[in-house]
C-alpha positions as CSV (number, residue, x, y, z in Angstrom):
1,M,102.2,181.4,89.2
2,L,101.4,178.7,86.9
3,D,104.9,178.0,86.1
4,L,105.4,177.7,89.7
5,S,102.8,175.6,90.1
6,L,103.8,173.3,87.3
7,L,107.2,173.2,89.4
8,A,105.5,171.8,92.3
9,L,103.4,169.3,91.0
10,R,106.6,168.2,88.7
11,G,109.0,167.8,92.2
12,L,105.8,166.0,93.7
13,T,104.9,163.5,91.2
14,S,108.7,162.7,90.9
15,S,108.9,162.0,94.4
16,F,105.8,159.8,94.2
17,M,107.2,158.1,91.4
18,Q,110.2,157.0,93.3
19,I,107.9,155.3,96.0
20,V,106.3,153.6,93.1
21,W,108.9,151.8,91.7
22,L,110.5,150.9,95.2
23,A,106.7,149.5,95.8
24,S,107.1,147.9,92.3
25,A,110.1,145.9,92.4
26,N,109.9,144.2,96.1
27,V,105.4,143.1,95.2
28,G,105.3,143.8,91.4
29,L,102.7,146.6,91.1
30,M,101.2,146.8,88.0
31,A,101.9,149.3,85.4
32,S,98.7,150.3,85.2
33,D,98.7,151.6,88.7
34,V,100.8,153.7,87.8
35,G,99.1,155.5,85.0
36,S,96.2,155.8,87.3
37,V,98.3,158.5,89.5
38,G,97.9,161.5,86.5
39,S,101.2,161.2,85.3
40,I,103.1,159.8,82.3
41,V,106.7,157.7,82.1
42,D,108.1,157.7,78.8
43,N,110.6,155.7,77.2
44,S,113.7,157.4,78.9
45,G,111.9,157.0,82.7
46,E,111.7,160.7,83.3
47,V,108.2,161.6,84.8
48,K,106.1,164.4,82.9
49,A,103.3,166.6,84.1
50,P,99.9,166.0,82.0
51,S,99.3,168.8,79.5
52,A,96.0,170.8,79.4
53,R,94.6,168.1,76.6
54,E,95.1,165.4,78.8
55,R,93.5,166.9,82.0
56,S,90.6,167.6,79.8
57,S,90.1,163.9,79.0
58,E,90.5,162.2,82.4
59,R,88.0,165.1,83.6
60,K,85.4,163.8,80.7
61,R,86.0,160.2,82.0
62,K,85.2,161.2,85.3
63,E,82.3,162.7,84.3
64,G,81.2,159.7,82.2
65,G,81.5,157.4,85.0
66,C,84.5,155.4,84.0
67,E,86.4,153.7,87.1
68,T,90.1,153.1,86.5
69,R,91.3,151.5,90.2
70,K,91.5,148.0,88.7
71,P,92.6,147.1,85.4
72,E,90.5,144.1,84.9
73,T,87.4,146.2,85.5
74,Q,87.7,148.4,83.1
75,N,85.3,149.3,80.6
76,C,86.0,152.3,78.9
77,R,87.7,153.2,75.4
78,N,90.8,153.9,76.4
79,P,92.9,151.4,77.0
80,P,95.1,150.6,80.6
81,T,98.7,152.5,80.3
82,R,101.3,150.5,78.1
83,L,103.8,148.5,80.3
84,P,107.1,151.0,80.1
85,I,110.2,149.5,78.9
86,T,112.0,150.1,82.4
87,L,109.5,148.3,84.2
88,M,109.7,145.8,82.2
89,I,113.3,145.4,82.4
90,I,112.7,145.4,86.4
91,S,109.9,142.6,86.0
92,S,112.3,140.7,83.8
93,M,115.1,141.0,86.8
94,M,112.1,139.5,89.5
95,A,112.2,136.3,87.3
96,S,115.9,135.9,87.9
97,S,118.4,135.4,90.7
98,T,118.5,139.1,91.6
99,T,115.9,142.3,92.3
100,A,116.6,145.5,90.7
101,A,116.0,148.5,93.1
102,P,116.3,152.3,92.2
103,T,119.0,154.2,94.6
104,S,119.1,158.0,95.3
105,S,121.4,158.5,92.4
106,G,119.3,157.5,90.1
107,G,120.9,154.2,89.2
108,V,120.0,150.9,89.7
109,E,120.9,148.5,92.3
110,Y,120.8,144.7,91.9
111,L,119.9,142.5,95.4
112,E,120.2,139.1,95.5
113,L,117.3,136.3,96.1
114,T,117.7,134.6,99.2
115,S,117.9,131.0,100.0
116,D,114.7,129.8,100.6
117,S,113.9,131.7,97.7
118,L,116.0,129.7,95.1
119,A,115.2,126.2,96.8
120,A,111.6,127.2,96.0
121,Q,112.2,127.7,92.5
122,Q,114.1,124.9,92.2
123,S,111.7,123.0,93.5
124,H,109.2,124.2,91.8
125,R,111.5,123.6,88.1
126,L,111.7,119.8,89.9
127,I,108.4,119.0,90.0
128,L,107.7,120.2,85.9
129,L,110.6,118.2,84.7
130,D,109.2,115.4,86.6
131,I,105.9,115.9,85.1
132,E,107.3,115.9,82.0
133,A,109.3,112.8,82.6
134,R,106.5,110.9,83.6
135,K,104.9,111.8,80.3
136,R,107.8,110.5,78.2
137,A,108.8,107.7,80.1
138,A,106.4,105.6,78.0
139,T,107.6,106.2,75.0
140,I,111.9,105.3,76.4
141,D,113.3,101.7,75.4
142,V,115.0,99.9,78.1
143,P,116.7,96.5,78.3
144,T,114.9,93.8,79.1
145,L,117.7,91.0,80.7
146,P,118.4,91.6,84.3
147,S,122.3,91.5,83.4
148,D,121.9,94.2,81.0
149,V,119.7,96.2,83.4
150,R,122.1,96.1,86.0
151,D,125.1,97.2,83.8
152,K,123.0,100.2,82.5
153,L,122.5,101.5,86.1
154,R,126.1,100.9,86.9
155,Q,126.9,103.0,83.7
156,M,125.0,105.9,84.9
157,G,126.3,105.9,88.3
158,E,122.8,104.8,90.1
159,P,122.5,101.6,92.7
160,I,121.5,98.8,90.8
161,R,118.8,97.9,93.9
162,L,116.8,99.4,96.0
163,F,115.5,97.9,99.0
164,G,112.2,96.2,98.0
165,E,112.4,96.4,94.5
166,D,111.8,93.2,92.0
167,L,113.0,93.5,88.8
168,A,110.2,95.2,87.5
169,A,110.6,98.1,89.5
170,I,113.9,98.2,88.8
171,R,113.6,98.5,85.0
172,D,110.9,101.0,85.8
173,R,113.1,103.1,87.6
174,L,115.9,102.8,84.8
175,R,113.4,104.2,82.7
176,M,112.1,107.1,84.7
177,I,116.1,107.9,84.9
178,L,116.4,108.0,81.3
179,A,113.3,110.4,80.8
180,R,114.5,112.5,82.9
181,W,117.9,113.0,81.5
182,E,116.3,113.3,77.7
183,V,114.0,116.1,79.1
184,W,116.7,118.0,80.8
185,K,119.3,117.5,77.9
186,D,115.9,119.1,75.8
187,Q,115.7,121.7,77.9
188,Q,119.3,122.8,78.1
189,E,119.5,122.6,74.7
190,K,116.3,125.1,74.4
191,G,117.9,127.2,77.2
192,L,115.0,127.0,79.2
193,V,117.4,125.5,82.2
194,D,120.6,126.4,84.1
195,A,123.4,124.3,83.2
196,Q,124.6,124.3,86.7
197,M,121.6,123.3,88.0
198,E,121.1,119.9,90.1
199,M,119.2,117.2,89.1
200,P,117.1,115.0,91.2
201,R,117.4,111.0,92.1
202,P,114.6,109.2,91.8
203,D,115.0,108.4,95.6
204,G,114.7,112.1,96.3
205,M,118.7,112.7,96.7
206,V,119.4,115.3,94.6
207,E,122.9,115.1,92.1
208,S,124.5,117.3,89.6
209,V,124.1,116.8,85.8
210,S,127.2,115.7,85.0
211,A,127.0,113.1,87.7
212,T,123.6,111.5,86.0
213,Q,125.9,111.2,82.5
214,P,127.7,107.9,81.7
215,R,131.0,107.6,83.4
216,E,134.4,106.7,82.1
217,E,135.8,104.1,83.5
218,I,139.1,105.7,84.6
219,T,142.0,103.4,85.1
220,E,145.5,105.0,86.8
221,T,148.4,102.8,86.9
222,T,150.8,103.6,90.2
223,Y,154.3,103.0,90.5
224,T,156.3,103.1,93.4
225,H,160.2,101.8,93.8
226,A,160.6,98.5,94.5
227,P,163.3,97.7,97.5
228,Q,166.3,95.3,96.6
229,D,164.8,92.5,98.8
230,L,161.2,92.8,96.4
231,I,164.3,92.6,93.2
232,D,165.8,89.8,94.2
233,A,162.7,87.8,94.9
234,R,161.4,88.5,91.4
235,D,164.1,88.0,89.9
236,L,164.6,84.3,91.8
237,I,160.7,84.0,91.0
238,C,161.4,84.8,87.4
239,K,164.2,82.2,87.1
240,Y,161.9,79.4,88.9
241,S,158.6,79.9,86.7
242,L,160.6,79.9,83.6
243,G,161.9,76.3,84.5
244,R,158.3,75.1,85.3
245,S,156.7,76.4,82.4
246,R,159.3,75.0,80.0
247,S,159.0,71.7,81.7
248,R,155.2,72.0,81.8
249,L,154.5,73.0,78.4
250,E,157.3,70.4,76.9
251,M,154.6,67.5,78.6
252,E,151.9,69.4,77.8
253,R,153.3,69.4,73.6
254,R,153.7,65.3,74.2
255,R,150.3,64.7,75.5
256,R,149.1,66.8,72.3
257,R,151.0,64.7,69.7
258,G,150.5,61.3,71.5
259,M,146.8,62.3,71.3
260,V,146.6,63.0,67.7
261,R,148.3,59.2,67.3
262,W,146.5,57.8,69.7
263,T,142.8,59.4,68.5
264,R,144.3,58.3,64.9
265,S,142.8,61.6,63.7
266,K,144.0,62.5,60.3
267,K,142.4,66.1,60.9
268,R,144.1,67.0,64.2
269,A,147.4,65.4,63.1
270,R,147.3,68.3,60.3
271,L,147.5,70.6,62.8
272,F,150.8,69.6,64.1
273,D,152.0,68.7,60.7
274,K,154.7,71.6,60.3
275,D,157.8,72.8,59.1
276,D,159.1,71.9,62.3
277,D,160.5,68.6,61.1
278,D,163.1,70.5,59.7
279,E,163.6,73.2,62.2
280,A,163.8,70.8,65.0
281,D,167.0,70.7,67.8
282,D,169.2,68.1,67.3
283,T,169.2,67.6,70.5
284,F,165.5,66.6,70.9
285,G,166.0,64.9,67.4
286,N,162.6,65.3,65.2
287,M,159.5,65.5,67.9
288,Y,156.9,64.0,64.8
289,H,159.3,61.0,64.0
290,A,156.9,57.7,64.2
291,D,159.1,56.8,67.3
292,N,158.7,59.8,69.0
293,L,154.9,59.9,68.2
294,K,154.4,55.9,69.3
295,Q,156.0,57.2,72.6
296,D,154.1,59.8,73.5
297,S,151.1,58.2,72.5
298,L,152.1,55.5,74.9
299,L,152.2,58.2,77.7
300,V,148.8,59.3,76.6
301,K,147.4,55.8,77.0
302,D,149.0,55.3,80.2
303,L,147.4,58.6,81.4
304,D,144.3,57.1,80.2
305,E,144.6,54.3,82.1
306,K,145.3,55.9,85.1
307,C,142.7,58.3,84.7
308,E,140.0,55.1,84.8
309,K,141.3,53.8,87.8
310,I,141.6,57.3,89.8
311,Y,137.6,58.1,88.7
312,S,136.9,54.0,89.6
313,S,138.6,54.6,93.2
314,I,137.0,57.8,93.9
315,R,133.2,56.6,92.8
316,N,134.0,53.7,95.2
317,Q,135.3,56.6,98.5
318,A,133.6,55.9,101.9
319,L,134.3,57.1,105.4
320,E,137.0,55.7,106.8
321,G,138.1,57.4,110.0
322,S,136.9,60.1,111.6
323,Q,138.4,62.4,114.7
324,Y,137.3,64.7,117.0
325,G,139.7,67.5,115.9
326,D,139.2,70.7,118.8
327,V,137.0,72.2,121.3
328,R,135.7,74.6,118.7
329,P,135.0,74.0,115.1
330,L,138.0,73.4,112.3
331,S,138.4,76.3,110.2
332,A,141.1,75.3,107.9
333,V,143.3,71.8,106.9
334,C,145.7,71.3,104.7
335,T,148.0,68.2,103.3
336,S,151.6,67.8,102.4
337,S,152.7,67.1,98.7
338,L,155.1,64.1,97.8
339,G,156.1,65.4,94.2
340,N,158.3,68.1,95.1
341,N,160.8,66.6,97.5
342,N,164.1,67.3,95.5
343,H,165.3,68.5,98.7
344,F,166.9,65.6,100.4
345,D,167.8,61.8,99.1
346,Y,165.3,59.6,100.1
347,S,163.6,56.2,99.2
348,G,161.7,55.2,101.4
349,P,158.2,55.7,102.6
350,L,157.2,59.7,102.7
351,P,154.6,60.5,105.3
352,K,151.5,62.0,104.8
353,I,151.2,65.1,107.4
354,I,147.4,66.3,108.0
355,A,147.5,70.0,109.3
356,T,144.6,71.6,111.1
357,G,143.7,74.9,112.6
358,G,140.5,75.7,114.6
359,W,138.8,78.3,116.4
360,S,140.6,77.6,119.5
361,G,143.8,79.3,117.4
362,G,145.6,75.8,117.8
363,I,147.5,74.1,115.1
364,K,147.7,70.0,115.3
365,I,149.2,67.4,113.1
366,W,147.7,64.1,112.5
367,N,148.6,61.0,110.4
368,G,147.8,60.5,106.7
369,G,149.7,57.5,106.4
370,H,152.8,56.5,104.1
371,D,153.5,56.6,100.4
372,H,156.0,54.0,100.2
373,R,158.5,54.6,96.9
374,D,158.7,51.8,94.7
375,V,160.5,51.6,92.1
376,D,159.5,48.2,90.4
377,G,156.1,49.4,90.2
378,G,154.9,47.1,92.2
379,E,151.8,47.4,94.7
380,K,152.4,50.5,97.4
381,T,151.7,49.3,100.9
382,T,150.9,51.5,104.1
383,D,152.9,51.7,107.5
384,D,151.0,50.6,109.9
385,E,152.7,51.9,112.9
386,V,150.3,55.1,113.5
387,A,146.3,54.5,112.6
388,P,145.0,57.6,110.1
389,L,144.1,60.3,111.9
390,D,146.3,59.7,115.0
391,L,147.4,63.1,116.9
392,L,150.8,63.3,115.9
393,G,152.0,67.2,117.2
394,A,150.2,69.8,118.8
395,K,150.2,73.2,120.0
396,N,147.2,74.8,121.4
397,I,147.8,78.1,121.7
398,V,149.1,79.3,118.3
399,H,147.1,82.7,117.4
400,E,144.9,84.7,120.3
401,D,141.7,84.3,118.2
402,R,140.7,81.8,115.1
403,I,142.8,80.9,112.7
404,M,140.8,81.3,109.0
405,G,143.6,79.5,106.6
406,I,146.3,77.3,107.3
407,A,149.0,76.1,104.9
408,M,151.9,73.8,104.4
409,R,155.4,74.1,102.5
410,P,155.0,72.3,99.6
411,Y,157.6,69.9,99.6
412,L,159.8,68.3,102.7
413,T,163.2,69.4,103.6
414,S,163.4,66.7,105.9
415,I,162.2,63.0,107.5
416,S,164.4,63.1,110.1
417,S,165.0,65.1,113.3
418,R,169.1,64.8,112.6
419,D,168.2,66.8,109.1
420,G,166.6,69.4,110.6
421,V,162.9,70.8,109.9
422,T,160.7,68.3,108.8
423,T,157.8,71.3,107.0
424,I,156.9,74.8,107.6
425,L,152.8,75.7,108.5
426,A,151.4,79.5,108.0
427,S,148.7,80.4,109.1
428,A,146.4,83.3,109.6
429,S,144.2,84.6,111.8
430,I,141.7,87.2,112.7
431,D,144.0,88.8,115.4
432,L,146.0,90.6,112.5
433,T,148.5,88.2,112.6
434,A,149.9,85.6,110.7
435,K,152.5,83.0,111.8
436,L,154.9,80.7,110.2
437,C,155.5,77.2,112.7
438,K,158.1,74.7,112.1
439,V,157.5,71.4,112.4
440,T,160.2,68.5,113.7
441,L,160.2,64.6,113.8
442,N,161.1,63.5,117.2
443,E,163.1,60.2,117.0
444,D,165.4,60.4,120.2
445,V,162.6,61.3,122.8
446,A,162.5,58.6,125.4
447,A,160.1,56.1,125.3
448,E,157.7,57.3,128.4
449,S,154.3,56.1,129.3
450,M,151.8,59.4,129.4
451,D,149.0,61.2,128.7
452,V,148.7,63.9,126.4
453,D,145.3,66.3,127.7
454,E,144.1,67.9,124.2
455,G,142.3,70.3,125.8
456,D,138.7,69.0,124.7
457,G,138.7,66.4,127.4
458,N,139.9,63.3,125.4
459,K,143.1,62.0,126.4
460,A,145.4,60.3,123.6
461,K,146.7,56.6,124.0
462,K,149.2,56.0,126.7
463,D,152.6,55.2,125.8
464,Q,152.3,56.9,122.6
465,Q,154.4,60.3,122.1
466,L,154.1,62.9,120.2
467,R,156.1,62.5,116.9
468,Y,155.9,66.3,115.7
469,T,157.1,69.1,117.6
470,I,155.5,72.5,116.2
471,E,157.6,75.6,116.7
472,E,156.6,79.4,116.1
473,C,159.3,80.8,114.3
474,A,158.1,84.1,112.5
475,H,155.3,86.5,113.4
476,L,154.1,88.2,110.1
477,K,152.2,91.8,111.0
478,G,151.3,94.6,109.1
479,H,147.9,93.7,108.2
480,A,145.4,96.7,109.2
481,A,142.4,93.6,109.6
482,R,141.4,90.3,110.3
483,L,143.7,88.0,108.2
484,C,141.7,86.0,105.7
485,S,143.4,83.3,103.6
486,V,147.7,82.1,103.3
487,A,149.2,80.7,100.6
488,F,152.6,79.4,100.1
489,H,154.3,80.1,96.9
490,P,155.9,76.8,95.2
491,T,159.3,77.8,95.8
492,G,158.5,77.6,98.9
493,S,160.6,80.7,99.8
494,F,157.2,82.9,100.2
495,V,154.0,83.4,102.2
496,A,150.9,85.3,100.8
497,T,148.2,86.6,102.9
498,T,145.2,88.5,102.4
499,S,143.2,90.7,104.5
500,F,139.6,92.2,105.6
501,D,141.8,95.9,104.7
502,H,141.8,94.9,100.9
503,T,145.4,94.2,100.3
504,W,147.3,91.3,99.9
505,R,151.0,90.9,101.0
506,L,154.2,88.8,100.5
507,W,156.8,87.6,103.1
508,D,159.8,86.6,102.5
509,V,160.1,82.9,104.8
510,E,163.7,82.7,105.1
511,T,164.4,86.6,106.9
512,S,161.6,86.5,108.9
513,S,161.7,85.7,112.5
514,M,160.1,86.2,116.0
515,A,160.6,89.9,116.1
516,E,159.6,91.0,112.7
517,G,158.4,89.5,110.0
518,K,160.0,90.7,106.6
519,E,157.6,91.8,104.0
520,L,158.4,91.9,100.4
521,L,155.2,93.5,99.0
522,L,152.4,95.2,100.0
523,Q,149.6,95.2,97.0
524,D,146.5,97.0,96.7
525,G,144.1,97.2,94.0
526,H,140.9,95.8,95.6
527,A,137.8,98.0,96.3
528,R,136.3,95.4,98.7
529,E,137.6,92.8,101.1
530,V,140.2,90.6,99.8
531,Y,140.0,86.7,100.7
532,G,140.9,84.1,98.2
533,V,144.5,83.4,97.3
534,G,146.5,81.5,95.1
535,F,149.8,80.6,93.2
536,H,150.3,79.6,89.8
537,P,151.9,76.1,89.7
538,D,154.7,77.8,87.8
539,G,154.9,80.6,90.5
540,S,154.5,83.3,88.4
541,L,151.1,84.6,88.9
542,I,149.3,84.9,92.0
543,S,144.9,85.2,92.1
544,T,143.4,87.1,94.5
545,T,139.5,87.1,95.0
546,D,137.6,90.1,97.1
547,F,133.7,90.2,98.3
548,G,133.1,92.3,95.2
549,G,132.7,89.5,93.3
550,V,136.0,90.3,91.4
551,V,139.0,87.6,90.4
552,Q,142.5,89.6,90.0
553,C,145.3,88.0,88.3
554,W,148.8,89.7,89.5
555,D,152.1,89.1,87.4
556,L,154.9,88.0,90.6
557,R,157.7,88.8,87.9
558,T,156.7,92.4,86.9
559,G,154.5,93.2,89.8
560,K,151.3,94.3,87.5
561,S,148.3,93.3,87.0
562,A,147.6,90.4,84.5
563,C,143.7,90.4,84.2
564,H,140.8,90.2,86.1
565,F,137.7,88.2,85.9
566,L,133.9,89.2,86.2
567,G,131.2,86.9,86.9
568,H,130.3,86.0,90.2
569,A,127.1,86.9,91.6
570,R,128.2,87.8,95.0
571,R,131.2,87.4,97.2
572,V,134.2,85.2,95.8
573,V,136.1,83.3,99.1
574,C,138.3,80.7,97.0
575,S,140.2,80.6,94.0
576,E,142.7,77.7,92.9
577,F,145.1,76.8,89.8
578,S,144.6,74.2,87.7
579,P,148.1,71.7,87.6
580,N,147.8,72.4,83.6
581,G,148.6,75.8,84.3
582,F,146.2,77.3,81.7
583,Q,142.7,77.1,84.4
584,L,141.9,78.8,87.0
585,A,139.1,77.5,89.5
586,T,137.0,80.0,92.0
587,A,134.0,80.1,94.0
588,G,132.3,81.7,96.3
589,D,129.1,82.5,98.0
590,D,127.2,82.0,95.1
591,G,127.2,78.1,95.4
592,T,129.0,77.7,91.6
593,I,132.8,76.9,90.8
594,K,134.0,79.1,87.8
595,I,136.6,77.8,85.4
596,W,138.6,80.5,83.7
597,D,140.7,79.8,80.7
598,L,143.5,82.1,81.2
599,R,144.6,81.9,77.2
600,R,141.4,82.8,76.1
601,R,141.0,85.1,79.2
602,R,137.1,83.9,79.5
603,P,135.2,81.3,81.2
604,S,135.3,78.2,80.0
605,A,132.5,76.4,82.2
606,S,130.3,77.0,85.0
607,I,129.4,74.1,87.9
608,P,126.3,74.6,89.8
609,A,127.8,72.7,92.5
610,H,126.6,73.6,95.9
611,T,123.6,75.3,97.6
612,N,125.6,77.3,99.9
613,L,128.7,79.0,100.4
614,I,131.9,77.0,98.7
615,T,134.5,77.3,101.4
616,Q,137.1,75.8,99.6
617,L,139.0,74.3,96.2
618,K,141.4,71.9,95.8
619,F,142.8,70.2,92.6
620,S,144.6,66.6,92.8
621,H,147.9,66.8,92.8
622,S,150.2,67.2,90.2
623,T,152.3,64.3,90.4
624,S,152.2,60.8,88.4
625,S,149.9,59.3,90.6
626,Q,146.9,62.0,90.3
627,N,148.1,64.1,87.3
628,G,145.0,66.9,88.5
629,E,142.5,64.9,87.0
630,F,139.7,66.0,89.7
631,L,138.9,68.7,91.5
632,A,137.5,68.7,95.5
633,S,135.2,71.2,96.8
634,S,133.6,71.6,100.5
635,S,130.3,74.2,101.5
636,F,128.4,75.0,104.1
637,D,125.6,72.8,102.5
638,G,127.3,70.1,104.8
639,T,128.7,68.3,101.5
640,G,132.2,68.0,99.6
641,K,131.9,67.2,96.3
642,I,135.0,65.6,94.0
643,W,134.4,66.4,89.8
644,S,136.0,65.1,86.9
645,T,138.8,67.9,85.1
646,R,137.9,66.3,81.8
647,D,134.6,66.9,81.6
648,W,133.6,68.5,84.9
649,K,131.2,66.0,85.8
650,L,130.1,65.2,89.6
651,L,132.1,62.1,90.5
652,S,131.7,61.6,94.3
653,T,129.3,63.1,97.0
654,L,131.0,63.4,100.4
655,E,128.3,63.2,103.5
656,G,129.0,62.6,106.9
657,H,129.5,66.1,108.2
658,E,126.5,67.3,110.7
659,G,127.0,70.7,109.7
660,K,128.9,73.2,107.8
661,V,131.8,71.8,105.7
662,M,134.8,74.4,106.5
663,G,137.7,72.9,104.7
664,I,138.8,70.3,102.5
665,D,142.4,68.8,100.9
666,I,143.4,66.0,98.9
667,L,146.4,63.5,99.9
668,D,148.9,62.9,97.7
669,G,149.6,59.4,96.3
670,L,147.6,56.5,94.1
671,D,144.5,56.3,96.9
672,C,143.4,59.4,96.1
673,G,142.0,60.2,99.9
674,V,140.4,63.2,100.7
675,V,140.4,64.9,104.0
676,T,137.7,67.2,105.2
677,C,137.3,69.4,108.1
678,G,133.8,70.9,109.8
679,Y,132.1,73.1,112.1
680,D,131.2,70.0,114.1
681,K,134.6,70.3,115.1
682,T,135.6,67.0,113.5
683,L,138.3,66.0,110.8
684,K,137.2,62.9,108.5
685,L,139.2,60.9,106.0
686,W,137.7,59.5,102.5
687,K,138.9,56.9,100.6
């Protein structure tokens, strides 16, 4: 009978213990509750019946009044039952992402925690991490200068400024980011956190740990097969740029040698006293011969005298004429150049042409005067047949929407209708297209009295004819967003356009037609909208600017990025190469003009020019009459300014527009005329 009782008791106890195990796996039953049943769980996990001695001890405890209901209320001599190894393993599993429960076969089944449990667990860990980071933040060293703070935040992949933050708040946010990172790193080394767990940002967003580490800059160059047309264009650009750079550098050497002789500086003379005398080419003779140095010094003297005259005339500039140009604001202006007219043989007066584009989508040609060539060096005269700023040609509808940029071919192909096209205009609009228009002189038009309606309610003078005809000759389509700027290559055979689609494109002028524009190159590489564009005077480089403050210089001969410049605080909307070939001027929304040295690839000057956005920059022409001696700028602050390129000092301020000055350009010639157009719909001439 005793054996049967023991067997029955063992079966009952085993069934009851399975129930207890299931309950402990889900609600965490304490080990002392298991011991109060009167059974014993050994290290192997088997349940055994109590012996006679154990039953006697249990009876004595009850007689002595000792209660075993809760471990925290026990006051008897015997300690509570020790936690078995099996339950220790189960409790450790409960702390992880899985739970364990026994199966009918005696094994252990692992159950995954719910998503709510994991989220609560992670939230608790992040709270503890934030508390520890706040304690350690006082010991973290952060940069002091705002520029260093921004660079550090960029390096860690964090926003450089949040809404409503001042400089102190930005530094505090950086300090907390660094503190969290150090605490997280320490806990990872100690094995207290999971390496795959995500770490919070200060604004509450969750980011992985790897993203908070300093990100390495990844640069990748992608090459594509160039079509034959692009290869031919690059070959043409290469030959042209080599010839131009050779002549430009030779002139620069003459100026430097003449400067040494002119200033009589022995210290600077030693810089040029090389062994070149013995190795000089017989064609040029000895470059450092006394006679050659004397000629170079006379060249420098002549340049200085011309520069003094130019600066004197600029300081005395005043408003000479003003004209309403359109029914809507004028957004762009450009002028013709007189220094590269080797395409026809003519020794008479050359016309100065002014072209404007406005928000109405039309293009108009205005008179800028004449430049009379005088080989004897006599005084130049002006053709008074047509007054300055008189209308010479108009086409009221060229684009369907606003014109944002306009450019003129850098040379005149003819000055008579018999020779063909006078020049070509390129315009860029927000209607996603750029257009090429040929300008032809009308000499044989019958003299008839006629009134020309300009569209703004004004009538042109009677008995006056429009001397130029504007006719569209090519449509350049392909950009996916609005166009911003346009520029002609120095050869006059190519046009570059920029757009909000983050790209700039190079077009062939000769082969483009009304049906289809010949696109030679589509170049990406900007992360923001591309706005400004400008060509190097040699034709070898092109500069583009974007709304991210980045200035890129591209080599047209190879298709690679030559260099890039960072320094503007805001958007950069215009760029212009200096005629000397080694300086680049950029300006934008921060109101400053930055001069970059292309040889050293770093800024050489920063001019606090205007109090508002700078819309356009123009260097004076490289002809002998101006020699690139000054720089003109226009701004939304309602002024245009002229700066000396020798010391970057202000020479003159042009005030006269009633609103924003949208564009500025310089007339070629000794008079150094400046043309501006504004938001007040007027075109103004300063001489």
